[in-house]
C-alpha positions in Angstrom: 23.8 -6.8 18.7 21.9 -7.9 16.4 18.5 -5.9 14.7 15.5 -6.7 13.7 14.9 -9.1 10.6 13.3 -7.2 7.1 10.5 -7.5 6.7 11.4 -8.9 2.8 14.4 -10.8 3.3 15.7 -13.7 6.4 18.7 -12.2 6.7 19.6 -10.5 10.2 22.2 -8.0 10.3 24.4 -7.0 12.9 24.1 -3.4 14.1 27.7 -2.7 12.0 26.2 -4.4 8.6 22.9 -2.4 8.3 21.5 -3.1 5.2 20.0 -0.5 3.6 16.5 -1.4 3.9 16.6 -3.1 7.6 14.6 -0.4 10.3 15.6 -0.6 13.6 11.8 -1.8 14.2 8.9 -0.9 15.8 8.3 -2.5 19.6 4.6 -2.5 20.5 3.3 -0.8 16.9 0.4 -1.7 16.5 0.0 -4.1 12.9 -2.1 -4.7 10.3 -1.4 -6.1 6.6 -3.3 -5.5 3.6 -6.6 -7.3 3.3 -7.6 -5.6 0.1 -9.9 -2.8 1.9 -7.9 -0.4 0.2 -9.6 2.7 -1.5 -9.5 2.0 -5.6 -9.0 5.0 -7.7 -9.8 4.7 -11.3 -7.2 5.4 -13.9 -9.4 8.2 -15.5 -9.3 9.6 -11.7 -5.7 9.2 -11.7 -4.6 10.8 -14.7 -6.8 14.1 -13.9 -5.4 14.3 -10.6 -2.2 14.3 -12.0 -2.0 16.8 -14.9 -1.0 18.8 -14.2 33.1 22.2 -9.6 35.2 20.2 -7.7 37.4 20.0 -4.6 36.2 20.5 -1.2 34.1 22.6 -1.6 30.5 22.8 0.2 27.2 22.3 -1.6 26.5 24.8 -4.1 22.7 24.3 -3.6 20.4 22.8 -6.3 21.6 20.6 -9.0 18.5 21.9 -10.9 17.2 18.2 -10.8 15.3 16.2 -8.1 16.9 13.0 -5.7 15.5 10.8 -3.4 17.3 8.1 -1.2 16.6 5.1 -0.3 16.0 8.9 0.1 17.2 12.3 -0.9 16.7 15.6 -2.4 17.2 18.5 -4.4 16.7 20.8 -7.6 14.1 23.1 -9.1 11.5 21.1 -11.0 11.1 19.3 -7.8 11.2 20.8 -4.6 13.9 18.2 -3.3 9.2 11.6 -4.6 -5.7 3.6 -4.7 -5.1 0.3 -4.4 -6.3 -1.2 -8.0 -6.8 -5.0 -9.4 -3.2 -4.9 -10.9 -1.7 -7.9 -12.4 1.3 -9.2 -10.1 2.6 -11.7 -12.8 4.9 -11.9 -15.9 8.5 -10.3 -16.1 9.3 -6.4 -17.0 8.4 -6.1 -20.6 10.1 -2.8 -21.0 13.8 -2.4 -21.8 16.0 0.8 -22.5 13.9 3.8 -22.7 14.9 6.2 -25.5 13.5 9.7 -25.6 10.6 10.9 -22.9 8.7 11.6 -26.0 8.7 8.4 -26.9 6.5 6.7 -24.3 3.3 7.9 -23.6 2.6 9.5 -20.3 1.8 7.9 -17.7 3.6 4.6 -18.6 6.0 2.7 -16.8 8.7 1.4 -18.2 12.2 -0.4 -17.5 15.2 1.8 -18.2 18.2 -0.2 -17.2 18.9 -3.5 -15.4 17.7 -7.2 -16.1 14.9 -8.0 -14.2 15.6 -10.6 -11.3 19.6 -10.8 -12.0 22.0 -8.7 -9.9 25.2 -7.5 -11.4 27.7 -4.6 -12.2 27.5 -4.6 -15.8 28.0 -1.3 -17.6 26.5 -0.8 -20.4 22.9 0.2 -22.6 19.6 -0.5 -20.7 19.2 -4.0 -20.3 22.7 -4.7 -21.2 23.9 -3.3 -17.8 23.0 -4.7 -14.2 22.3 -3.6 -10.3 22.1 -5.1 -7.3 19.8 -3.6 -4.4 19.5 -0.3 -6.0 18.4 2.2 -3.5 18.8 5.8 -3.6 18.4 8.1 -6.8 19.4 11.8 -7.8 18.8 13.9 -11.0 21.2 16.3 -12.2 20.4 19.8 -14.4 21.8 17.5 -17.5 19.0 14.6 -17.1 22.2 12.4 -16.0 20.8 9.6 -13.5 22.9 8.9 -10.1 22.0 5.4 -8.4 23.3 4.3 -5.1 23.9 0.7 -6.5 23.7 -0.7 -3.2 24.7 -4.0 -2.5 27.9 -3.7 -5.4 29.2 -1.0 -3.0 29.1 1.7 -6.4 27.8 4.7 -7.1 26.7 4.4 -10.9 25.7 7.2 -13.6 22.8 6.6 -16.5 22.6 9.2 -19.3 19.4 10.6 -20.9 19.9 7.9 -23.6 20.1 5.0 -20.8 23.7 4.4 -21.2 24.8 3.0 -17.6 28.5 3.4 -16.4 30.5 3.1 -13.0 31.1 6.5 -11.8 33.0 5.2 -8.2 33.5 2.7 -6.3 35.7 -0.6 -6.7 32.7 -3.1 -5.9 34.3 -4.2 -2.7 33.1 -3.0 0.8 35.8 -0.5 1.7 36.1 3.2 2.8 39.5 4.0 0.8 39.2 7.9 -0.7 40.9 8.8 -3.6 39.8 8.9 -7.1 36.6 7.8 -8.2 36.9 3.9 -9.5 40.0 3.6 -6.9 37.5 4.9 -3.9 35.7 2.3 -2.4 32.5 2.1 -0.2 30.2 0.2 2.1 26.6 -0.3 1.2 25.6 3.7 -0.2 22.3 4.0 0.5 21.3 7.8 -0.5 22.5 10.2 -2.8 22.7 14.0 -3.4 23.9 16.3 -6.6 24.6 19.8 -6.0 25.0 23.0 -8.9 28.5 22.3 -9.1 27.6 18.6 -9.8 29.3 17.6 -6.8 27.5 14.1 -5.3 27.3 13.8 -1.5 26.8 10.0 -0.6 25.3 8.3 2.3 27.4 5.5 3.0 25.2 4.1 5.4 27.8 0.5 6.3 30.6 3.0 6.7 28.6 5.8 9.2 30.4 8.4 6.5 28.6 11.2 4.8 31.1 11.1 1.2 31.7 13.7 -1.5 32.6 13.0 -4.9 33.6 15.8 -6.7 33.0 16.9 -10.3 36.8 16.1 -11.2 35.9 12.4 -9.6 37.8 12.5 -6.4 36.0 10.8 -3.6 36.7 12.3 0.2 35.0 12.2 3.4 32.8 14.7 4.7 31.3 14.4 7.8 31.9 11.1 9.7 34.7 9.3 11.9 33.4 5.6 10.3 32.2 4.3 13.5 28.6 4.5 15.2 27.8 7.1 17.0 25.7 10.6 17.8 28.4 13.3 18.3 27.7 16.5 16.7 31.0 18.7 15.7 33.0 19.3 12.4 33.8 16.8 9.6 35.4 14.1 10.6 35.3 14.6 14.2 31.5 14.1 14.0 29.7 10.9 14.0 26.5 9.1 12.5 25.3 5.8 12.9 23.8 4.1 9.5 23.2 7.3 7.9 20.5 6.6 4.9 19.2 9.3 3.4 20.1 13.1 2.2 18.4 16.3 0.9 20.0 19.6 0.1 18.4 23.0 1.3 20.9 25.6 0.2 24.3 24.6 0.9 23.2 22.7 4.1 23.1 18.9 3.7 20.7 17.3 5.7 20.6 13.2 7.0 18.3 11.1 7.8 20.3 9.3 10.7 18.7 6.4 10.4 20.2 4.2 13.5 20.3 7.2 15.8 16.5 7.9 14.9 18.0 11.7 13.9 18.1 14.3 11.6 21.5 16.0 11.4 22.0 19.3 9.6 26.0 19.9 7.7 26.6 22.9 7.4 28.8 24.2 4.4 31.8 24.4 6.4 31.3 20.5 7.5 29.7 21.5 10.9 27.4 18.6 12.3 24.7 19.3 14.4 21.4 17.4 15.6 18.3 19.3 13.7 15.5 17.0 14.8 14.7 13.7 17.2 16.7 12.1 20.3 13.6 12.1 22.8 11.9 8.6 23.6 9.4 6.9 20.6 6.0 6.6 22.1 4.5 5.3 18.2 1.8 7.6 17.9 1.7 11.5 17.4 3.1 12.3 21.0 6.2 11.6 19.0 5.8 15.1 17.6 7.4 18.3 19.2 10.3 20.9 18.5 13.9 19.6 17.7 15.1 17.5 20.3 12.1 17.2 21.6 10.3 15.1 18.7 11.5 11.6 18.2 12.1 8.9 15.5 11.9 5.9 14.5 13.9 4.5 11.7 14.7 8.0 9.7 14.9 6.1 6.1 15.0 8.8 3.5 14.5 12.6 3.1 13.0 15.5 0.6 12.4 19.1 0.7 8.9 20.4 -0.3 8.1 23.8 -2.0 7.1 25.2 1.4 11.1 24.6 3.1 9.9 21.6 4.8 11.5 18.3 5.3 9.6 15.6 4.7 10.3 12.7 6.4 9.8 8.8 5.6 10.2 7.0 8.9 10.1 3.2 8.5 9.8 2.2 12.2 6.4 3.7 12.4 5.5 3.7 8.5 4.7 7.6 8.5 5.7 10.6 6.8 6.7 13.1 9.3 7.5 17.1 8.4 10.0 19.1 10.2 9.3 23.0 9.3 12.0 25.5 9.2 11.8 26.3 12.5 12.3 22.8 13.7 8.4 21.9 14.5 8.3 18.5 13.8 4.1 17.0 13.0 3.3 13.6 11.7 1.9 14.0 8.7 0.9 10.9 6.7 -0.3 7.9 8.3 -1.3 5.9 10.9 1.4 3.6 12.7 -0.1 0.4 10.8 1.8 -1.3 7.9 -0.4 -2.0 5.4 -2.1 -0.1 2.4 -5.1 2.0 3.1 -5.9 5.1 0.9 -7.1 8.1 2.5 -5.9 11.4 3.5 -3.3 12.6 6.2 -3.3 10.7 9.4 -6.3 7.8 7.9 -3.5 6.8 5.6 -1.5 3.6 6.0 1.7 2.9 4.4 4.8 0.3 5.0 8.4 1.0 5.6 8.9 4.2 3.0 12.0 4.3 1.3 12.4 6.9 -0.6 10.4 10.3 -1.3 10.5 13.2 -3.9 8.0 16.4 -3.5 7.4 18.2 -6.7 7.3 21.7 -7.0 3.3 22.1 -7.3 3.4 20.1 -3.8 3.0 16.6 -5.2 4.9 13.9 -3.6 6.0 10.5 -4.5 6.4 7.7 -2.1 8.5 4.4 -2.3 6.1 2.4 -0.6 8.6 -0.3 -0.3 6.7 -3.0 1.5 3.7 -2.4 -0.1 5.5 -2.9 -3.9 3.9 0.4 -4.9 4.2 4.3 -5.5 2.0 6.4 -3.4 1.1 10.1 -4.5 0.2 12.6 -2.2 -1.8 15.5 -3.4 -2.5 18.1 -1.6 -4.5 19.1 1.2 -2.6 15.5 1.8 -4.7 13.2 -0.2 -2.9 9.7 -0.5 -4.0 7.3 -3.6 -2.0 4.6 -5.1 -0.4 6.0 -7.8 1.2 2.7 -9.3 1.9 -1.3 -7.8 0.4 -2.9 -5.7 1.3 -5.4 -2.8 1.4 -8.5 -4.8 4.1 -7.1 -6.3 5.9 -7.9 -9.5 8.1 -6.3 -12.6 5.7 -5.5 -15.4 6.0 -2.5 -17.1 2.7 -0.9 -18.4 0.2 1.3 -17.7 -0.3 2.7 -14.5 -3.0 0.7 -13.5 -1.3 -2.7 -14.3 2.4 -2.1 -13.7 4.1 -3.7 -10.8 7.1 -3.3 -8.6 9.5 -5.1 -5.8 10.4 -3.5 -3.0 11.1 -0.1 -4.8 12.8 2.2 -2.4 14.7 6.0 -4.2 12.2 7.8 -6.4 13.6 11.0 -8.2 12.0 13.5 -10.8 14.0 15.4 -13.5 12.9 18.3 -15.1 11.0 16.8 -17.6 8.5 15.3 -16.1 9.8 12.1 -15.0 10.0 9.9 -12.3 12.4 7.6 -11.5 12.4 4.2 -9.2 15.0 2.3 -7.7 13.0 -1.1 -8.2 15.4 -2.5 -5.0 14.6 -6.2 -5.4 14.1 -6.1 -9.2 17.5 -5.1 -9.3 15.9 -1.9 -12.2 15.5 0.9 -12.3 12.7 2.1 -13.0 11.1 5.3 -15.2 7.9 6.5 -15.2 6.5 9.1 -17.6 4.1 11.2 -15.5 0.4 12.0 -17.2 
């Protein structure tokens, strides 16, 4: 069975090889492409608005950083990620950044990778390379972890910009074992807990994997075959899981191709939190628990009120799930376009990452719009940086460009990191 073509690639994938940017699609969903009608937000207003241990133990809580996968989330500085006439020409002008204080606030730079060049080289800054990086996570020490999807690797970037391979051989596989002898298949989302255990949505293996602080890779949940069975550990099944969030000792999973949100307890018991109803591509998809419907939930983050915020690619919307399991539509009218506005009047296009700060500000990797969107209370959506023309330009928020940004993550120092998927880069934004 083939899945629908991804909007930014000409490649069709089989259901067993779901790429991290692939959505099952939304049959009959209304479409409208960007035609330059988005509300612009000038730079002054934008700056003003933004001023403000190892083993097989269960997740132990937040690591004090933030993460997003294609979306995942944990942390203390964050609760989990206006169109402009930006230039879209040129190549990335930044290289590996030094300390955060060396970069003016509100500036986009390239932390690591070489623009337009895929690879798996370790090294510092632009000496390193990636291949379609997706999910991001930050630990309490400011280390950034990257789901390097098409390299089938988990990478680590220190605060000084040094890139190393944390886990994986680079070959597709599902072998457990010591980190550099284990294998993955299109890892997409990840999250780090308070003991620096890392949990990975191993998308094309249909597994949730764990990398202990001691560097041992194990299978935390999933059979390795497509399915939606609840159960404990390896008796449960998933279908292309893509995003993870951490809520205390519980993992929350965006089970992408199952159109479900799953929950994994500290003892690895897997249950269905929400989803399973027939999709109507309207607010009628809202409801409680399994009475709600999703289409390709991709990334997930926890907000400061304990809600799960879901980036739903199949309907170009953001959804919220309360702690009681009530699902509501949060942002987006369902059209695949770029339009700033409030709540359900705004438009997004194939969202691939989300991170939520402790002040309630949410940053969205708006993948097919080549933009980072900002949601400020009460649900006001603006274009933070980037524009639909795309590119790889570093610089100010209103001139920087991206190429299919997916995962976003916040650290404790006020930096936002972006997995610039199709540029094969990790970008850094110092927030104003």
